[in-house]
C-alpha positions as CSV (number, residue, x, y, z in Angstrom):
1,X,81.3,-16.1,-97.8
2,X,82.2,-18.8,-95.7
3,X,80.2,-21.5,-95.0
4,X,79.3,-22.1,-90.9
5,X,80.8,-24.5,-89.1
6,X,78.8,-27.7,-89.2
7,X,77.2,-29.4,-86.6
8,X,76.7,-32.6,-85.4
9,X,73.4,-33.0,-85.8
10,X,70.6,-30.5,-83.6
11,X,71.4,-29.4,-80.0
12,X,68.3,-29.6,-77.7
13,X,69.4,-27.8,-74.2
14,X,67.2,-27.8,-71.1
15,X,66.9,-27.5,-67.7
16,X,68.1,-24.8,-65.3
17,X,71.3,-23.2,-66.2
18,X,71.7,-24.6,-69.5
19,X,72.2,-21.0,-71.0
20,X,75.9,-21.6,-70.2
21,X,76.3,-23.7,-73.4
22,X,76.3,-20.5,-75.2
23,X,79.9,-20.5,-74.2
24,X,81.3,-23.5,-75.6
25,X,79.9,-22.2,-79.6
26,X,82.3,-21.4,-82.1
27,X,80.4,-18.6,-83.8
28,X,82.5,-15.5,-85.1
29,X,79.5,-13.3,-85.9
30,X,75.9,-13.7,-84.1
31,X,72.8,-11.8,-84.5
32,X,70.0,-12.1,-81.7
33,X,66.7,-10.9,-82.8
34,X,64.7,-9.4,-79.9
35,X,60.7,-8.4,-79.4
36,X,59.8,-5.9,-77.2
37,X,61.8,-4.8,-74.0
38,X,61.3,-7.5,-71.5
39,X,64.7,-9.2,-72.7
40,X,66.1,-5.9,-72.4
41,X,64.9,-4.9,-69.1
42,X,65.0,-8.7,-67.1
43,X,68.6,-8.2,-68.0
44,X,68.5,-11.1,-70.0
45,X,69.8,-9.2,-73.4
46,X,73.2,-8.6,-71.5
47,X,73.5,-12.1,-70.1
48,X,73.3,-13.6,-73.4
49,X,74.9,-10.8,-75.7
50,X,77.8,-11.0,-72.8
51,X,78.1,-14.9,-72.7
52,X,78.5,-15.0,-76.7
53,X,81.0,-12.4,-76.7
54,X,83.1,-14.2,-74.1
55,X,83.5,-17.1,-76.9
56,X,84.7,-14.5,-79.1
57,X,82.0,-13.9,-81.7
58,X,80.7,-10.5,-82.6
59,X,77.5,-9.9,-81.9
60,X,74.5,-7.7,-83.2
61,X,71.2,-6.8,-82.3
62,X,67.7,-6.9,-84.4
63,X,65.2,-5.3,-82.2
64,X,61.4,-4.6,-82.4
65,X,59.5,-7.9,-83.8
66,X,56.1,-6.7,-82.9
67,X,53.1,-9.4,-81.9
68,X,51.7,-11.2,-85.2
69,X,55.0,-10.4,-86.8
70,X,54.6,-9.0,-90.2
71,X,56.5,-9.6,-93.4
72,X,57.9,-5.8,-93.3
73,X,59.1,-6.8,-90.6
74,X,60.8,-9.7,-91.6
75,X,62.4,-7.8,-94.9
76,X,63.8,-5.5,-92.3
77,X,65.5,-8.1,-90.2
78,X,66.8,-9.6,-93.0
79,X,68.2,-6.8,-94.7
80,X,70.2,-6.1,-91.4
81,X,71.3,-9.9,-91.7
82,X,72.8,-8.9,-94.9
83,X,74.7,-6.1,-94.1
84,X,76.2,-7.7,-90.9
85,X,76.6,-11.2,-92.4
86,X,76.3,-13.9,-89.3
87,X,77.0,-17.3,-89.0
88,X,74.6,-17.8,-86.1
89,X,71.3,-16.2,-86.0
90,X,69.7,-16.1,-82.1
91,X,66.1,-15.7,-81.3
92,X,66.1,-14.8,-78.0
93,X,61.8,-14.2,-77.0
94,X,58.5,-16.0,-77.8
95,X,56.9,-17.4,-80.6
96,X,56.5,-14.1,-82.7
97,X,60.5,-13.7,-82.4
98,X,61.3,-17.2,-83.2
99,X,58.7,-17.1,-86.3
100,X,59.6,-13.7,-87.3
101,X,63.4,-14.5,-86.8
102,X,63.0,-18.3,-88.8
103,X,61.8,-16.2,-91.6
104,X,64.3,-13.5,-91.4
105,X,66.8,-16.2,-92.4
106,X,65.1,-17.5,-95.4
107,X,65.5,-14.3,-96.6
108,X,68.8,-13.4,-95.4
109,X,70.0,-16.8,-97.2
110,X,68.1,-15.9,-100.2
111,X,68.1,-12.2,-101.0
112,X,66.4,-13.3,-104.2
113,X,63.6,-13.6,-102.6
114,X,61.2,-10.3,-102.4
115,X,57.8,-11.5,-101.6
116,X,56.1,-13.7,-99.0
117,X,54.6,-15.5,-102.0
118,X,58.1,-16.5,-103.2
119,X,58.0,-18.9,-99.5
120,X,54.7,-19.8,-99.8
121,X,54.7,-21.1,-103.6
122,X,58.3,-22.1,-103.4
123,X,58.7,-25.3,-104.9
124,X,61.1,-27.3,-103.5
125,X,61.8,-25.4,-100.3
126,X,64.6,-22.8,-100.2
127,X,68.0,-24.7,-98.8
128,X,69.1,-23.0,-95.9
129,X,72.9,-23.5,-93.7
130,X,74.6,-22.5,-96.7
131,X,75.3,-18.9,-94.8
132,X,74.2,-19.1,-90.9
133,X,72.8,-21.3,-88.0
134,X,70.0,-21.0,-86.1
135,X,69.5,-21.0,-82.3
136,X,66.4,-20.4,-80.3
137,X,66.5,-19.4,-76.5
138,X,62.4,-19.1,-75.3
139,X,61.3,-16.7,-73.0
140,X,57.8,-18.2,-73.0
141,X,56.3,-21.4,-71.9
142,X,53.9,-22.2,-75.2
143,X,54.6,-21.9,-78.7
144,X,57.3,-24.2,-79.2
145,X,58.7,-23.2,-81.7
146,X,62.3,-23.5,-80.6
147,X,61.5,-27.3,-81.8
148,X,59.4,-26.5,-84.7
149,X,59.3,-26.9,-88.0
150,X,56.4,-23.9,-88.6
151,X,56.3,-20.3,-88.7
152,X,53.0,-17.6,-88.8
153,X,53.8,-14.7,-90.4
154,X,50.8,-11.5,-91.1
155,X,51.1,-10.3,-94.7
156,X,51.5,-6.6,-94.2
157,X,48.7,-5.4,-95.9
158,X,45.9,-7.4,-95.2
159,X,47.0,-8.4,-92.0
160,X,46.1,-12.0,-92.4
161,X,48.4,-14.7,-91.1
162,X,50.1,-17.2,-93.1
163,X,52.2,-20.3,-92.3
164,X,54.8,-21.7,-93.7
165,X,56.3,-25.3,-92.6
166,X,59.3,-27.3,-93.3
167,X,61.9,-29.5,-92.0
168,X,64.6,-26.6,-93.3
169,X,63.3,-24.5,-90.3
170,X,64.1,-26.8,-87.6
171,X,66.2,-24.6,-85.2
172,X,69.8,-26.3,-85.4
173,X,70.1,-25.3,-81.4
174,X,66.9,-25.1,-79.3
175,X,68.6,-23.6,-75.3
176,X,65.4,-24.0,-72.8
177,X,66.7,-22.8,-69.7
178,X,63.7,-21.4,-67.4
179,X,65.8,-18.3,-66.2
180,X,64.9,-16.4,-69.3
181,X,61.0,-17.5,-68.5
182,X,60.9,-15.5,-65.4
183,X,60.0,-11.9,-67.0
184,X,56.8,-13.5,-68.5
185,X,53.9,-11.4,-66.8
186,X,50.8,-13.7,-65.6
187,X,48.5,-13.1,-68.7
188,X,51.5,-13.7,-71.0
189,X,52.1,-17.3,-68.9
190,X,48.2,-18.1,-69.3
191,X,48.0,-17.8,-72.8
192,X,51.2,-19.1,-74.0
193,X,50.3,-22.0,-71.6
194,X,47.3,-22.6,-73.2
195,X,48.7,-22.7,-76.1
196,X,51.1,-25.3,-75.4
197,X,48.5,-27.3,-73.6
198,X,46.1,-26.7,-76.9
199,X,49.7,-28.3,-78.9
200,X,49.2,-31.3,-76.9
201,X,45.7,-32.3,-76.7
202,X,45.1,-31.7,-80.4
203,X,48.4,-34.0,-81.1
204,X,46.8,-36.9,-79.1
205,X,43.7,-36.6,-81.2
206,X,45.8,-36.1,-84.4
207,X,44.7,-38.9,-87.8
208,X,48.3,-38.9,-87.9
209,X,48.9,-39.7,-83.9
210,X,51.8,-42.0,-83.1
211,X,53.3,-44.1,-80.2
212,X,56.5,-41.2,-79.7
213,X,53.6,-38.3,-80.0
214,X,51.2,-39.9,-77.8
215,X,54.0,-40.2,-75.2
216,X,55.2,-37.0,-75.6
217,X,51.7,-35.3,-75.7
218,X,50.0,-36.9,-72.5
219,X,52.8,-36.4,-70.2
220,X,53.2,-32.2,-71.6
221,X,49.2,-32.2,-71.2
222,X,48.7,-33.6,-68.1
223,X,51.9,-31.2,-66.6
224,X,50.3,-28.0,-68.1
225,X,46.9,-29.3,-66.3
226,X,48.8,-29.5,-63.0
227,X,51.6,-26.7,-63.2
228,X,49.9,-24.2,-65.6
229,X,47.7,-22.2,-62.5
230,X,50.7,-22.4,-60.0
231,X,53.0,-20.5,-62.6
232,X,50.2,-18.3,-63.2
233,X,49.7,-17.5,-59.6
234,X,53.7,-17.4,-58.8
235,X,56.0,-16.6,-61.9
236,X,58.8,-16.0,-60.0
237,X,59.0,-20.0,-59.1
238,X,62.0,-21.3,-60.9
239,X,61.2,-25.1,-60.8
240,X,57.5,-24.6,-62.0
241,X,58.5,-22.5,-64.8
242,X,60.9,-25.2,-65.9
243,X,58.4,-27.9,-65.7
244,X,56.2,-25.5,-67.8
245,X,59.0,-25.0,-70.0
246,X,59.9,-28.8,-70.5
247,X,55.9,-29.7,-71.0
248,X,56.1,-26.6,-73.6
249,X,58.7,-28.3,-75.7
250,X,57.4,-31.7,-75.4
251,X,54.5,-30.6,-76.8
252,X,55.8,-29.2,-79.4
253,X,58.3,-31.8,-79.8
254,X,54.9,-34.1,-80.3
255,X,52.7,-31.2,-82.7
256,X,56.1,-31.3,-85.3
257,X,55.8,-35.4,-85.6
258,X,51.8,-35.4,-86.0
259,X,50.6,-31.9,-86.6
260,X,47.7,-30.2,-84.5
261,X,43.5,-29.5,-85.6
262,X,40.8,-26.6,-86.2
263,X,41.7,-25.2,-82.5
264,X,44.6,-23.9,-84.3
265,X,42.6,-23.4,-87.7
266,X,40.2,-21.2,-86.2
267,X,42.6,-19.5,-84.0
268,X,44.9,-18.4,-86.9
269,X,41.8,-17.1,-88.4
270,X,40.3,-15.0,-85.8
271,X,43.9,-13.5,-85.3
272,X,43.9,-12.4,-89.1
273,X,40.7,-11.0,-89.0
274,X,40.6,-9.9,-85.2
275,X,43.8,-9.7,-83.8
276,X,43.2,-11.8,-81.3
277,X,46.7,-13.5,-79.4
278,X,47.2,-16.7,-80.7
279,X,47.2,-18.5,-77.3
280,X,44.1,-16.7,-75.8
281,X,42.1,-18.0,-79.2
282,X,43.3,-21.4,-78.3
283,X,42.0,-21.4,-74.8
284,X,38.7,-20.1,-75.8
285,X,38.2,-22.3,-78.8
286,X,39.6,-25.6,-76.9
287,X,37.0,-26.6,-74.9
288,X,34.3,-26.1,-78.2
289,X,36.1,-28.3,-80.2
290,X,36.9,-30.9,-77.5
291,X,32.7,-31.3,-77.5
292,X,32.5,-31.2,-81.3
293,X,35.4,-33.5,-82.3
294,X,33.9,-35.8,-79.3
295,X,31.2,-37.2,-82.2
296,X,34.3,-39.1,-83.4
297,X,34.4,-42.3,-81.2
298,X,38.2,-42.6,-81.2
299,X,38.9,-38.9,-80.4
300,X,36.6,-39.0,-77.4
301,X,38.1,-42.1,-76.1
302,X,41.6,-40.0,-76.0
303,X,39.5,-37.2,-74.3
304,X,37.9,-39.0,-71.8
305,X,41.0,-41.0,-70.8
306,X,43.0,-37.6,-70.4
307,X,40.5,-36.1,-68.3
308,X,40.3,-39.4,-66.3
309,X,44.2,-39.1,-65.7
310,X,44.5,-35.6,-65.0
311,X,41.5,-36.1,-62.2
312,X,38.1,-35.6,-63.7
313,X,35.7,-36.9,-66.1
314,X,34.5,-34.3,-68.7
315,X,37.6,-32.5,-70.4
316,X,36.0,-29.6,-71.8
317,X,34.4,-28.9,-68.4
318,X,37.8,-29.2,-67.1
319,X,39.2,-27.0,-69.8
320,X,36.4,-24.3,-68.9
321,X,37.5,-24.4,-65.2
322,X,41.4,-24.0,-66.0
323,X,40.3,-20.8,-68.3
324,X,38.5,-19.6,-65.3
325,X,41.3,-19.9,-63.0
326,X,43.3,-17.7,-65.8
327,X,40.8,-15.1,-66.2
328,X,40.6,-16.2,-69.4
329,X,37.2,-15.0,-71.2
330,X,34.4,-17.7,-72.2
331,X,32.8,-16.0,-74.8
332,X,34.6,-14.0,-78.0
333,X,31.8,-11.9,-77.5
334,X,34.1,-10.8,-74.7
335,X,36.8,-9.5,-76.6
336,X,35.5,-8.6,-80.2
337,X,32.9,-6.3,-79.8
338,X,32.3,-5.7,-83.4
339,X,29.4,-8.5,-83.4
340,X,27.8,-7.1,-86.7
341,X,30.9,-7.6,-88.7
342,X,31.9,-11.1,-87.0
343,X,28.5,-12.2,-88.5
344,X,29.0,-10.9,-91.9
345,X,32.9,-12.6,-91.8
346,X,31.0,-15.6,-90.7
347,X,31.4,-17.3,-94.8
348,X,35.0,-15.4,-95.3
349,X,36.3,-17.2,-91.8
350,X,35.1,-20.5,-92.3
351,X,36.5,-21.0,-95.7
352,X,40.0,-19.5,-94.0
353,X,39.8,-22.1,-91.6
354,X,38.4,-24.9,-93.9
355,X,42.1,-24.4,-95.4
356,X,44.4,-23.5,-93.3
357,X,46.8,-26.4,-93.1
358,X,46.2,-27.6,-89.5
359,X,42.3,-28.7,-91.0
360,X,43.5,-31.9,-92.5
361,X,44.8,-33.8,-89.4
362,X,41.6,-32.9,-87.0
363,X,39.4,-36.1,-86.2
364,X,36.7,-34.7,-88.1
365,X,36.9,-32.2,-91.1
366,X,34.1,-29.7,-90.3
367,X,32.0,-28.6,-93.7
368,X,31.8,-25.1,-94.3
369,X,28.4,-24.4,-92.0
370,X,29.8,-26.2,-89.0
371,X,32.9,-24.1,-89.0
372,X,29.9,-21.5,-88.9
373,X,28.5,-22.8,-86.3
374,X,31.4,-23.1,-84.1
375,X,32.7,-19.7,-85.0
376,X,29.0,-18.2,-83.5
377,X,29.0,-20.8,-80.5
378,X,32.4,-19.7,-79.2
379,X,31.3,-16.0,-80.0
380,X,28.4,-16.0,-77.7
381,X,29.4,-18.7,-75.2
382,X,26.9,-21.4,-76.3
């Protein structure tokens, strides 16, 4: 099989109308990975497919990526890719679609790999771009997988989420056109927007924080706090959608440089055990973790400075107020009704959160009992 045309570095396009860049891409066989029906109903699939066809490409579509994509979905997609032989893989959708598409890419390039553990334990990481390049066209302003080296895939048998991160998985092309995000319903706008805000805030207090990360994350956090309520209230405002998509992208560039913290560790865990949507989990946990991390003098100062720049004093209180505007619950007991099961799993969840890769760059590394206490506080709304 011929290797794909060499790109002159990665391509990052953003702003209204940048979808037109597709027409300048020179690929012969393009596969588009989709989630549910939103990209079909909005007409965006047809628009993107027609643009690729106008450039001379043959196009196939892989549909049905679910929220919290499973390894079974990844293997199915990789099998379809092996039959079609694309030289460009395009993920058109939200974070789940982009994560699934990236992981399908690995198994398409390396059909000798069979299990999820084959990638989780791979040293060195499998080399990519022997068969195809990878392109992301995000439909949500939140996960920033279009500028991230990371994916989260669920074990088909257990439902547990596994994070994989390696620079090999950085997309070659990211096309961030706000028009693609217009189909986002209000609830998804809120949850993915809070995921992006969490990226920015966790990047600011990361133990690996640096000048570039801070520059990107600070502006992203301020913009999201200002514009997310507007995007939630009026999803048809293309200018606000563009501001949110750009802020999400900037937050993604920041955390890709400096990593995240225990909001993500705990949200990954709650997603695996109780199927809490990731952005919702981030939003609900964020104020509790801000308060916990404030025992660290440096982190407390960063939170205080951000709050002041955003026109307030107490960042945790500001996040709670923002969550209220977005109709996000204040405690997990409102969405997880199995209290007895939740309490029985506290030890197990604490161990999973502590082992999560995001924990190591949190300002304060909790002990297991502290993780359990945090899970309990967030459940009861204390």
